[in-house]
C-alpha positions in Angstrom: -17.7 61.7 -53.3 -19.6 63.8 -55.4 -20.5 60.8 -58.0 -23.5 59.5 -55.8 -25.3 62.8 -56.0 -24.2 62.0 -59.8 -26.1 58.5 -60.0 -28.8 59.1 -58.4 -29.1 62.1 -60.9 -28.6 60.4 -63.7 -30.7 57.3 -62.2 -33.5 59.9 -61.3 -33.3 61.3 -65.2 -33.1 57.7 -66.7 -36.5 56.2 -65.5 -37.7 59.7 -65.4 -37.3 59.8 -69.6 -37.8 55.7 -70.2 -41.3 56.1 -68.2 -41.9 59.5 -70.3 -41.1 57.4 -74.0 -43.1 54.6 -72.3 -46.1 56.3 -71.5 -45.8 58.1 -74.4 -45.8 55.6 -77.1 -48.5 53.6 -74.9 -50.8 56.7 -75.6 -50.1 56.7 -79.3 -50.3 53.5 -79.6 -53.7 53.2 -78.8 -54.4 56.3 -80.4 -55.5 58.6 -77.6 -54.2 62.2 -77.0 -51.1 62.7 -75.3 -51.8 65.8 -74.0 -56.0 68.1 -73.9 -56.1 71.0 -76.1 -53.0 70.6 -78.0 -53.0 69.5 -81.7 -51.5 65.1 -82.2 -48.2 65.8 -83.5 -47.3 68.1 -81.7 -48.1 66.8 -78.5 -46.2 63.6 -79.9 -43.3 65.2 -80.7 -42.6 67.2 -77.6 -43.2 64.6 -75.0 -41.2 62.1 -77.2 -37.7 64.7 -78.1 -38.2 65.5 -74.0 -38.5 61.6 -73.0 -35.8 61.1 -75.2 -33.5 64.1 -73.9 -33.9 63.0 -70.2 -33.1 59.6 -70.8 -29.8 61.1 -72.4 -29.2 62.9 -70.4 -29.2 60.5 -67.1 -27.3 58.2 -69.1 -24.8 61.1 -69.2 -24.8 61.6 -66.3 -24.6 57.5 -64.7 -21.7 56.5 -67.0 -20.0 60.1 -66.4 -20.4 59.8 -62.1 
């Protein structure tokens, strides 16, 4: 019974993380800023880290659910 919410949450986190990683990589590859008012390397590291963390957390929820 509890696997349904875990699958939904895992799928949401995995899709968000993958989308954030894809968006960050596309912006960095084109040389566009990732965030306004932030140093480019710091913004790239933070958004990449949060995207990776969300994707890994979503995968963990999907596999444990």
